[in-house]
C-alpha angles and dihedrals in degrees: 000000000000093000091055090047090053090051091052091047091052091047091049091049089050092051091049091049091050092048090050092048090050094049091052095046095250095116122080121182112200124203088224140041139210113286091023119134117239129183117234128194109225131174126229130165113315088233089072096046106019096164091062098032090252100317119134140161120259122192111224135175124227107240101178141000126227129190094273106017145351144258123246113224119339110004088222088070087062097221094157122183122188118224088243089074092065106112093015108062100344123059133187094216133040090231092059090049092048091050091051091048091049090052088056090057090055091055 
């Protein structure tokens, strides 16, 4: 049908536009999105978490995205996290955060 053909044409044009944006460095694909939960390693007093010298996992929500990172919670609170912290202190899954915390126990 003509309607289906129009849909395919629009989709094809969108794919071409995305490919062009990617080839010119204008497209950034993030491994996260706004309102997604991330797991952050934070440190408190060792008395509260003695087995990890105070480190624990905090669940946070991405409130905004910037060119090279994101804000946890309301961007007004200015809790900025650079993308370079992913896999170090910020994790996209609880399992990754738990594994990092467990590694801290081992020294």
